[in-house]
Structure formats: C-alpha cells, structure tokens
C-alpha positions as CSV (number, residue, x, y, z in Angstrom):
1,X,0.0,0.0,0.0
2,X,1.5,3.4,-1.0
3,X,1.4,6.6,0.9
4,X,-1.7,7.9,-0.9
5,X,-3.6,4.7,-0.1
6,X,-2.6,5.0,3.6
7,X,-3.7,8.6,3.8
8,X,-7.0,7.7,2.1
9,X,-7.6,4.9,4.5
10,X,-6.8,7.1,7.5
11,X,-9.1,9.8,6.2
12,X,-12.0,7.4,5.7
13,X,-11.6,6.1,9.2
14,X,-11.6,9.6,10.7
15,X,-14.5,10.7,8.5
16,X,-16.6,7.7,9.7
17,X,-15.8,8.5,13.3
18,X,-16.7,12.2,12.9
19,X,-20.0,11.1,11.2
20,X,-21.0,9.2,14.3
21,X,-19.9,11.9,16.8
22,X,-21.3,15.3,17.1
23,X,-21.2,17.9,19.9
24,X,-24.9,18.7,19.2
25,X,-27.5,16.8,21.1
26,X,-31.1,17.2,19.8
27,X,-33.3,16.8,22.9
28,X,-37.1,17.0,23.4
29,X,-39.4,16.4,26.3
30,X,-42.3,13.9,26.8
31,X,-45.6,15.8,26.7
32,X,-48.2,13.1,26.3
33,X,-48.5,9.3,26.5
34,X,-51.4,7.6,24.6
35,X,-51.3,3.8,24.8
36,X,-48.0,2.7,23.2
37,X,-47.4,6.1,21.6
38,X,-45.1,8.6,23.3
39,X,-45.6,12.2,22.1
40,X,-42.8,14.8,22.8
41,X,-42.1,18.4,22.1
42,X,-39.0,17.9,19.8
43,X,-36.4,16.8,19.0
44,X,-36.3,17.7,15.3
45,X,-36.8,14.3,13.5
46,X,-38.5,12.7,10.6
47,X,-40.6,9.5,10.3
48,X,-38.4,6.4,10.7
49,X,-35.7,8.2,12.8
50,X,-34.7,6.5,16.1
51,X,-34.9,8.4,19.4
52,X,-34.0,7.4,22.9
53,X,-36.5,7.9,25.7
54,X,-34.4,8.4,28.8
55,X,-35.8,6.4,31.7
56,X,-34.5,6.1,35.3
57,X,-33.5,2.6,34.3
58,X,-31.8,3.6,31.1
59,X,-32.5,4.8,27.6
60,X,-35.2,3.0,25.6
61,X,-35.0,3.2,21.8
62,X,-38.2,4.2,19.9
63,X,-39.1,4.7,16.3
64,X,-40.7,8.0,15.1
65,X,-44.0,7.3,13.5
66,X,-45.4,10.8,13.1
67,X,-44.3,14.4,13.1
68,X,-46.6,17.5,13.4
69,X,-46.2,21.1,14.6
70,X,-42.9,20.6,16.3
71,X,-44.0,17.4,18.1
72,X,-43.1,13.8,17.3
73,X,-44.9,10.6,18.0
74,X,-42.8,7.5,18.7
75,X,-43.3,3.8,19.7
76,X,-40.7,2.0,21.8
77,X,-38.8,-0.9,20.4
78,X,-38.8,-2.8,23.6
79,X,-41.2,-3.4,26.5
80,X,-40.4,-0.9,29.2
81,X,-42.1,1.1,32.0
82,X,-44.1,4.1,30.8
83,X,-41.9,7.1,30.7
84,X,-42.5,9.9,33.1
85,X,-43.9,13.2,31.9
86,X,-41.2,15.6,30.9
87,X,-38.7,12.8,30.4
88,X,-35.9,13.6,27.9
89,X,-36.2,12.3,24.3
90,X,-32.8,12.3,22.5
91,X,-32.5,11.9,18.7
92,X,-29.7,9.5,17.7
93,X,-27.1,10.9,15.3
94,X,-27.1,7.6,13.3
95,X,-29.9,5.2,12.4
96,X,-30.3,1.7,13.7
97,X,-27.1,-0.3,13.2
98,X,-27.4,-4.1,13.5
99,X,-24.8,-6.9,13.6
100,X,-24.1,-9.1,10.6
101,X,-21.4,-11.5,9.7
102,X,-20.3,-15.1,9.5
103,X,-20.1,-15.3,13.2
104,X,-23.9,-15.2,13.5
105,X,-24.3,-18.7,12.1
106,X,-25.9,-21.0,14.7
107,X,-27.2,-18.0,16.7
108,X,-30.7,-17.0,17.8
109,X,-31.1,-13.2,17.9
110,X,-33.7,-10.6,18.7
111,X,-35.0,-8.0,16.3
112,X,-32.1,-5.6,16.9
113,X,-29.4,-8.3,17.0
114,X,-29.4,-8.9,20.8
115,X,-28.5,-12.5,21.6
116,X,-31.3,-14.7,22.9
117,X,-29.3,-17.9,23.3
118,X,-27.3,-16.8,26.3
119,X,-24.0,-16.2,24.5
120,X,-22.2,-12.9,23.6
121,X,-21.9,-11.8,20.1
122,X,-18.6,-12.5,18.5
123,X,-16.2,-9.6,18.4
124,X,-15.7,-9.6,14.6
125,X,-19.4,-8.8,13.6
126,X,-20.0,-5.8,11.4
127,X,-22.6,-3.2,12.1
128,X,-24.6,-2.0,9.1
129,X,-27.8,0.1,8.7
130,X,-31.0,-1.9,9.4
131,X,-32.8,-0.9,6.2
132,X,-31.3,-1.0,2.7
133,X,-32.5,-0.4,-0.8
134,X,-33.5,-3.2,-3.1
135,X,-31.0,-4.0,-5.9
136,X,-31.6,-1.9,-9.0
137,X,-33.7,-3.7,-11.6
138,X,-30.9,-3.8,-14.2
139,X,-28.3,-5.1,-11.7
140,X,-30.3,-8.3,-11.1
141,X,-29.0,-11.5,-12.7
142,X,-31.4,-13.7,-14.8
143,X,-32.9,-16.4,-12.6
144,X,-32.1,-19.6,-14.6
145,X,-30.3,-21.9,-12.1
146,X,-32.4,-24.7,-10.8
147,X,-32.9,-24.6,-7.0
148,X,-33.3,-28.0,-5.3
149,X,-35.5,-27.5,-2.3
150,X,-35.4,-31.1,-1.1
151,X,-39.2,-31.1,-0.9
152,X,-40.7,-33.6,-3.4
153,X,-43.9,-31.7,-4.2
154,X,-41.9,-28.5,-4.9
155,X,-39.0,-30.1,-6.9
156,X,-41.3,-32.3,-9.0
157,X,-44.3,-30.0,-9.7
158,X,-43.1,-26.4,-8.8
159,X,-39.5,-26.2,-10.1
160,X,-37.8,-23.1,-8.7
161,X,-34.7,-21.0,-9.4
162,X,-32.0,-19.6,-7.1
163,X,-33.1,-16.1,-6.3
164,X,-36.9,-16.8,-6.7
165,X,-39.3,-15.4,-4.1
166,X,-42.3,-17.6,-3.2
167,X,-45.2,-17.2,-0.8
168,X,-46.5,-20.1,1.3
169,X,-50.2,-19.6,1.8
170,X,-51.7,-21.4,4.7
171,X,-54.3,-21.3,7.4
172,X,-53.6,-22.4,10.9
173,X,-52.7,-26.0,11.7
174,X,-51.8,-27.3,8.2
175,X,-48.1,-28.0,8.7
176,X,-46.6,-24.7,7.7
177,X,-43.7,-24.8,10.3
178,X,-42.9,-28.4,9.3
179,X,-42.6,-27.4,5.7
180,X,-40.3,-24.5,6.6
181,X,-38.1,-26.8,8.6
182,X,-37.9,-29.2,5.6
183,X,-36.8,-26.4,3.3
184,X,-34.1,-25.3,5.8
185,X,-32.9,-28.9,6.6
186,X,-32.6,-30.2,3.0
187,X,-30.2,-27.4,1.8
188,X,-26.9,-28.6,3.3
189,X,-24.7,-26.3,1.1
190,X,-26.7,-23.1,1.8
191,X,-26.9,-20.5,4.6
192,X,-30.4,-20.2,5.9
193,X,-31.7,-17.0,7.6
194,X,-35.0,-17.4,9.4
195,X,-37.2,-14.7,10.7
196,X,-39.9,-15.9,13.2
197,X,-42.1,-12.8,13.3
198,X,-45.1,-12.7,15.7
199,X,-44.7,-16.3,16.8
200,X,-45.9,-17.7,20.1
201,X,-43.0,-18.1,22.5
202,X,-43.7,-21.8,22.9
203,X,-43.6,-22.4,19.1
204,X,-40.2,-20.8,18.8
205,X,-38.4,-23.4,20.8
206,X,-40.4,-26.2,19.2
207,X,-39.4,-25.0,15.7
208,X,-35.7,-24.7,16.7
209,X,-35.6,-28.2,18.3
210,X,-38.1,-30.2,16.3
211,X,-38.3,-28.7,12.8
212,X,-34.9,-27.0,12.3
213,X,-32.8,-29.5,14.3
214,X,-29.2,-29.8,13.2
215,X,-29.7,-27.2,10.4
216,X,-29.4,-24.5,13.1
217,X,-25.6,-24.7,12.8
218,X,-25.8,-23.2,9.3
219,X,-28.7,-20.9,10.1
220,X,-29.3,-17.5,11.7
221,X,-32.6,-17.2,13.4
222,X,-34.2,-13.8,14.2
223,X,-37.1,-13.9,16.7
224,X,-39.7,-11.3,17.5
225,X,-42.5,-13.0,19.5
226,X,-46.1,-11.9,19.4
227,X,-45.9,-10.2,22.8
228,X,-43.2,-7.7,21.7
229,X,-44.2,-4.2,20.5
230,X,-45.2,-3.7,16.9
231,X,-42.0,-1.9,15.9
232,X,-39.9,-4.9,17.2
233,X,-42.0,-7.3,15.1
234,X,-41.7,-5.0,12.1
235,X,-37.9,-4.7,12.5
236,X,-37.5,-8.4,13.0
237,X,-38.4,-9.0,9.4
238,X,-36.2,-6.2,8.2
239,X,-33.2,-7.5,10.2
240,X,-33.6,-11.0,8.9
241,X,-33.5,-9.6,5.3
242,X,-30.5,-7.4,6.2
243,X,-28.5,-10.5,7.4
244,X,-29.5,-12.4,4.2
245,X,-28.3,-9.4,2.1
246,X,-24.9,-9.4,3.8
247,X,-24.3,-13.1,2.9
248,X,-25.5,-12.4,-0.7
249,X,-23.0,-9.5,-0.9
250,X,-20.2,-12.1,-0.1
251,X,-21.3,-14.0,-3.3
252,X,-23.3,-16.6,-1.4
253,X,-26.6,-18.4,-2.2
254,X,-28.9,-17.8,0.7
255,X,-32.3,-19.2,1.8
256,X,-34.4,-16.5,3.5
257,X,-37.5,-17.7,5.4
258,X,-39.9,-15.1,6.9
259,X,-42.7,-16.5,9.1
260,X,-44.9,-14.7,8.7
261,X,-45.4,-11.8,6.2
262,X,-48.9,-11.4,7.6
263,X,-47.8,-10.7,11.1
264,X,-45.2,-8.2,9.7
265,X,-48.1,-6.5,8.0
266,X,-50.2,-6.6,11.2
267,X,-47.3,-4.8,13.0
268,X,-47.2,-2.2,10.3
269,X,-51.0,-1.8,10.6
270,X,-50.7,-1.2,14.4
271,X,-48.0,1.5,13.8
272,X,-49.9,3.2,11.0
273,X,-53.2,3.4,12.9
274,X,-51.3,4.7,16.0
275,X,-49.8,7.4,13.8
276,X,-53.3,8.5,12.7
277,X,-53.5,6.9,9.2
278,X,-56.9,6.1,7.8
279,X,-57.8,2.4,7.7
280,X,-58.5,1.0,4.2
281,X,-58.8,-2.6,3.2
282,X,-59.8,-4.7,6.2
283,X,-58.3,-2.2,8.5
284,X,-54.9,-2.0,6.8
285,X,-53.8,1.6,6.1
286,X,-52.2,2.4,2.7
287,X,-48.7,2.5,4.1
288,X,-48.8,-1.2,4.6
289,X,-49.3,-1.9,0.9
290,X,-46.4,0.4,0.1
291,X,-44.1,-1.2,2.7
292,X,-44.7,-4.8,1.6
293,X,-43.1,-4.5,-1.9
294,X,-40.1,-2.6,-0.4
295,X,-39.4,-5.6,1.9
296,X,-40.0,-8.3,-0.7
297,X,-38.0,-6.6,-3.5
298,X,-34.9,-6.7,-1.2
299,X,-34.6,-10.4,-1.7
300,X,-33.8,-12.1,-5.1
301,X,-30.6,-12.0,-7.1
302,X,-28.0,-9.3,-7.7
303,X,-24.7,-9.3,-9.5
304,X,-23.0,-11.2,-6.6
305,X,-25.2,-13.8,-5.1
306,X,-28.9,-14.8,-4.6
307,X,-31.5,-14.8,-1.9
308,X,-34.1,-17.5,-2.5
309,X,-37.0,-16.4,-0.2
310,X,-40.0,-18.1,1.3
311,X,-42.6,-15.9,2.9
312,X,-45.5,-17.5,4.8
313,X,-48.9,-15.8,4.4
314,X,-51.6,-16.6,7.0
315,X,-55.0,-16.7,5.2
316,X,-57.9,-16.1,7.6
317,X,-60.5,-18.8,7.1
318,X,-58.4,-20.1,4.2
319,X,-59.4,-17.0,2.2
320,X,-56.8,-16.6,-0.5
321,X,-58.3,-13.2,-1.6
322,X,-57.7,-11.2,1.6
323,X,-55.6,-8.1,1.1
324,X,-52.2,-9.2,2.3
325,X,-52.5,-12.5,0.4
326,X,-53.5,-10.6,-2.8
327,X,-50.6,-8.2,-2.5
328,X,-48.1,-10.9,-1.8
329,X,-49.3,-13.1,-4.7
330,X,-49.0,-10.1,-7.1
331,X,-45.5,-9.3,-6.0
332,X,-43.8,-12.7,-5.6
333,X,-42.6,-15.1,-8.2
334,X,-45.0,-17.9,-7.3
335,X,-47.1,-19.3,-4.5
336,X,-47.4,-22.6,-2.6
337,X,-50.9,-23.3,-1.2
338,X,-51.3,-25.6,1.8
339,X,-54.6,-27.4,1.7
340,X,-56.6,-28.0,4.9
341,X,-58.4,-31.0,3.3
342,X,-55.1,-32.7,2.6
343,X,-53.9,-32.0,6.1
344,X,-57.1,-33.5,7.6
345,X,-56.3,-36.6,5.6
346,X,-52.9,-36.9,7.1
347,X,-51.2,-35.9,3.8
348,X,-48.0,-33.9,4.6
349,X,-46.7,-31.6,3.4
350,X,-50.3,-30.6,2.5
351,X,-49.3,-28.8,-0.8
352,X,-52.1,-28.5,-3.3
353,X,-50.5,-28.9,-6.7
354,X,-53.5,-27.6,-8.6
355,X,-53.6,-24.3,-6.7
356,X,-49.8,-23.7,-6.5
357,X,-47.7,-22.0,-9.1
358,X,-44.0,-21.4,-9.8
359,X,-43.7,-18.5,-12.3
360,X,-40.1,-19.4,-13.2
361,X,-40.8,-23.1,-13.8
362,X,-40.3,-22.9,-17.6
363,X,-37.0,-21.1,-17.1
364,X,-35.4,-23.9,-15.1
365,X,-37.2,-27.1,-16.2
366,X,-36.8,-28.9,-19.5
367,X,-39.6,-29.5,-21.9
368,X,-40.0,-33.1,-20.9
369,X,-40.3,-32.1,-17.2
370,X,-42.9,-29.4,-18.0
371,X,-45.0,-32.0,-20.0
372,X,-45.0,-34.3,-17.1
373,X,-46.0,-31.5,-14.7
374,X,-48.9,-30.6,-17.0
375,X,-50.1,-34.2,-17.2
376,X,-49.9,-34.6,-13.4
377,X,-51.8,-31.4,-12.7
378,X,-54.5,-32.5,-15.3
379,X,-55.0,-35.9,-13.6
380,X,-55.0,-34.4,-10.1
381,X,-57.5,-31.7,-11.1
382,X,-60.0,-34.1,-12.8
383,X,-59.8,-36.5,-9.9
384,X,-60.5,-33.7,-7.4
385,X,-63.4,-32.4,-9.5
386,X,-65.1,-35.8,-9.4
387,X,-64.2,-36.7,-5.9
388,X,-67.7,-36.8,-4.6
389,X,-69.0,-38.9,-7.5
390,X,-66.2,-41.4,-6.9
391,X,-66.9,-41.6,-3.1
392,X,-70.6,-42.2,-3.7
393,X,-69.9,-44.9,-6.3
394,X,-71.8,-42.9,-8.9
395,X,-69.1,-42.9,-11.5
396,X,-69.1,-45.7,-14.0
397,X,-65.6,-46.7,-15.1
398,X,-65.0,-46.2,-18.8
399,X,-67.1,-43.1,-19.1
400,X,-64.1,-40.7,-19.1
401,X,-60.6,-42.1,-20.1
402,X,-58.8,-39.2,-18.3
403,X,-60.7,-39.8,-15.1
404,X,-60.1,-43.5,-15.4
405,X,-56.3,-42.9,-15.6
406,X,-56.5,-40.4,-12.7
407,X,-58.3,-43.0,-10.5
408,X,-55.7,-45.7,-11.5
409,X,-52.7,-43.5,-10.6
410,X,-54.2,-41.6,-7.7
411,X,-52.4,-43.5,-4.9
412,X,-49.1,-43.3,-6.6
413,X,-49.5,-39.6,-7.2
414,X,-50.3,-39.1,-3.5
415,X,-47.3,-41.2,-2.4
416,X,-45.0,-39.0,-4.5
417,X,-46.1,-35.9,-2.7
418,X,-46.1,-37.3,0.8
419,X,-42.8,-36.9,2.6
420,X,-41.6,-37.2,6.2
421,X,-39.9,-34.1,7.6
422,X,-36.6,-35.8,7.9
423,X,-36.7,-37.5,4.5
424,X,-35.0,-35.9,1.5
425,X,-36.9,-35.5,-1.8
426,X,-36.1,-37.4,-5.0
427,X,-32.7,-36.7,-6.5
428,X,-34.2,-36.8,-10.0
429,X,-37.7,-35.2,-10.1
430,X,-38.2,-36.1,-13.8
431,X,-37.5,-39.8,-13.1
432,X,-39.8,-39.7,-10.1
433,X,-42.7,-38.2,-12.2
434,X,-42.1,-40.7,-15.0
435,X,-42.4,-43.6,-12.5
436,X,-45.8,-42.3,-11.4
437,X,-47.2,-41.4,-14.8
438,X,-45.8,-44.1,-16.9
439,X,-45.8,-47.0,-14.5
C-alpha cells in the first residue's frame, strides 16, 4: 500500500468516526402518552428516525412514526415502564445499526441483534444500517439456475430458481412450520436466515428443536415474538432480510424464510393506525401496501449472489383473496398453497399442486419435465373435480378415459407428494414423475 492509499484509509476512518460523533444533542421532552405512543415536544426528527426515551433505568430506543407542529410521536422498540412526563427524548445521530457476519451462524437473535441464546456476540461482527434499498432492476442476474428445495412436491411440480421469491399460503394447523423446517434442513450447502415474526414463545423453541434441528448450525434465526411491541415485530423481518443481504454480498446463495409476512403487515397496521392513518382494506392503512413490496424486493438475485426467499402468508379462514395474500401473490414469483383438506387426511406436506404455481418453472425445467407436470396437474384436477362422485360410487368406469387414468394412478400420485420431515426428496424429479405417470 503506497502513501496515498494509507492517507486515504486514515481519512475514511476519521470521517466515519466524525460522522458518528457530534457535539450537538437534539433533545425533546415527553408531553403526552397515549397507549403505546409517546408524544414529545421535539427533538427535530422525521418518520423512521430513532430516538432514545431516557428512563431512570436507562434509555429505551423508539421509532418515530409521526411528526406535526414541532411534536413527534414514537413507539418504543422494547417493553419498558411508561416514561415519566417531561422525560428527555434524544435523537440518535445515526440510524439503527445491526450486527451481521459469518459469526452469527448458529445463533438466535432478537430484532435488533441482541443474543437470545445466552451467548455474547462474536467480536468480529460488522454493524450495518438496518434498512437498505432493493437491488436496481438492471443489476439483477437472470434467474435460470435450478434450486433444489429437497421437498418432493416442490421439486417435482413447482421447479424453482435460485433467487426466486415464493409465498407459502396457509391457514392455521396445516403444517406450515414443518414445511419451513424441511426447506431449511434439506439445503446442506446453503446458509439459511429465518425470521420468526409474531410467533408464540412456545412455538419458537419447538421450531428450533423439532423442525430445524441440526440445520441450526448453518442458520441465523431472528425472533420477534407476538408479545413484543409492533416496531420490534416490524424490524425483525427487516433485520432477517439485512442478514441475508450481507451473505448475498459475499457472493453466497442464501435461503431466507420469513414466518410470517402477515404478522409483519399486522405490525405495520398497528404502527400506521397509531400514527393516525386512515384504515383502508380490512383495517390496513395504505402505508402497509407500500411497505410490503419494499421488503419483498430486497430479496432475489443481484450481481454477486442470490437470496431464495419463502414468505408465509396466513390466510384467515383459508381465504386466499384477503388483502395481504392478494398483495403478496401479485409481488412474488410464485405461491405454494397448503390445503386443509389434505392436512385433515394426514397428507403432509399438504401442498395442493393444482392451486400452487412457480412463475419461473419454464426457465429452469426442460420441456419433458414441463410436459410431465402438465399431465400430473391435469390428472390431479380431474380426480378432485369428481371426488364426490367417486366416493358415492356414482361414477361408471370407462365413461371418461382421463378420469379412469387419474383413479388408477391416484395413490401413486399421493405417495410421490407425501414426505416425512426428515426424509430428502427425490434426487431426479423427472424420473420420479415418469415412474408415477408411466408406471
């Protein structure tokens, strides 16, 4: 390194330090407390800034959600006693910086990077801004490399690409967590980043021990449970995405799992309504539908690596047309629908092949594979359409050749799509489909 490079490195270091230090402290005072919202006279801030509400027990970080007439409204990022009237509110000179790095593998963290597993963070972690921009449209690589999920129903019927973003649409109790664990388990060569957003505390430990298992060693898990404030749940999804982006920047292929996108949207709804926004579709303010694409577009591929993302969407009453499901389906590159009828029959994973779509299937699957998929879906659909007739014994064999074939192959088709959570999928999906459809 020559003298110019040394001076340049020294200058950058000092410039960074000066950027984080300032003799000016912007301070306001708490004037009103309304539910979870703290209103203060000052400090000067904009929506999204972070302030510290100074308590007798220490400073509590809060996110600014509204500004009007010299006053700001903020919601705390952590559970804390209510601040006292006239308590100081101090604006941070830098935004939220969160830890990222290789040393986080195998760790369970809170929504701001705080360790939840009883161990200290490694000393070599980097600190980066929590929220980043999505890759520019023209910097994204084409998605044409086949992604092996290790789940038979996905690899055989919904071929995916590295960098694809997919929604998993499910009601409660249909095996969503088990499917997510299978996706994380059966990718031994990839880093997994998992955001458990709005989960019950009991379910977090069950997922880590029962569903994720030994895959935790090559995963980073971010947890924001349902009892945490709305900003913490919102930032949990953002932080998981930030960690995945760091690994992608190192040229890695990453699997990002966010469970669930719906609870992220619910947290945004709480924040928006507390800030005074007008409720729109099913109580969701307009800002929610602007924030969802911003989060989803951060995953995918750039010119260095890929983030293959799975976002679960909780559909109330199995209604696939509710607003969050509609927005997610329009933004993502495909959707996997978990069917309650299949789950009730003990068919796991309960993926409905007729209702599920991979929008990149034709880019990564050969013509022979696509023909087999089309034939499988046709037989599945015609068998399901005539299910009641068959059960009642009202169908006369020989009436419809396609239905006759569907009935004959039905059990083999179901066996192909059933899979234990610890069982890998077929190594050759085309061969597996041929065995079912030509056997």
